[in-house]
N, C-alpha and C positions, 0 to 999 in steps of 0.2 A: 306649937302653941302660939308662937309669934304670928303665924299666918291667920290663926283663928281670931286673934284680937284685931288684926287688920281688917279681916272680913266683917267682923262685928261693927267696927267703926265705919266701914264703907256702907254697910246697910243703914246705919244710923244717919250718916251724912246724906245718902240718897233720899231717904224718907224725909229728912228735914228740908232738903232742897225742894222736894216735890210739894210739900205741904205749906211752907212758909215763904211767901213772896218777898218779904222784907229780908229774911235770912239769905235768900237767893241773891238779891241785889247786893247786900253787904259782902257776901262771899265772892261774888263776881268782881266787885270793886277791889277787894283785897288781893285776889289772884292777879288782877290787872296790874298791880303794883310790883309784882314779881318780875325778875328778868325774863325775857321772852323764852330763853332756853328752858327755864324752869316751868313756864307755862306749857310749853310743848310736852315736857315730861309728864306734867299733871294730866294733860289731855290724853296722852298715850295711855296712862294708867286708867283714866275714866273709861276709855274705850276698850280696856282689857287687852291691849296689844303688848307683846313683848318687844324688847329692843331688837331681838333677832328678826322678828317679822317686819318691823319698820326698816331695818337694814336691808332685808331682802327686797322690799318694795322700792327702796332708794337706790339699790345697786351698789351698796357699800357693805363693809363688815360691821358686825355688832359693836366692837370697841369704838368705832367712829361715832355711832349713835350715843353710846355712853359718854363719850367726850363732849358731844354737842349738848348734852343735857346738864352739864355742870353749870353752876351759876356764875363761874368766872370765865366761861368760854365766850369768845367774841366771834360769832360766826359771820360768814358772808351772807348777804340777803338771799342769794340764790340757794344756799344751803338751808336756810330757814324755810323758804317757800317749798323746797323739795321735801323737807321733813313734814311740814304741815300737810302737804298733799298726801304723803304716805300714811299719815294718821287719819286722813279724811276730813281735814279742816282747810280753812283759807285765812289769809291775812286781810285785815280791814283797818284803814286809817280813820280814826274818829277824832274830831277836834276836841281839845280839852274843854273849851267853853261851850260846847254843844252847838256852835254856830253852823248854820246851813252851808253847804257847798254850792247851793244855787244862788246866783247873783240876783239881786232885786232889780238892777238896771242892766240892760243888755250892753255888751262890750261893743264900743264903736270902733270900727276898723277904718284906718286911713286908706283912702284910695291911692293906688299906685300910679305914678306918672309914667307915661310910656314914651 
């Protein structure tokens, strides 16, 4: 019965995310506030992958994936990248203020003396 309720909620959430752009933005903003390890677990669930499948793709055992998905786990960046790839995602750095990474003025290089 627990699975049925979860499936019903997933259907509701998927439909709401598809139909309501404001809800999608708000949902994405809230998920982004979660620890990265929790975000990876959520994405794994959204892609309907088990921890065992992710572990197989990463070349580790399932308990390691479970450990990595805990909100108090502090993983190495290389582990996060590997897990993201195994799930079919990538990491992206986005400035908090929305500033562009493109400089408006070119960087002047000093000439080297020989």
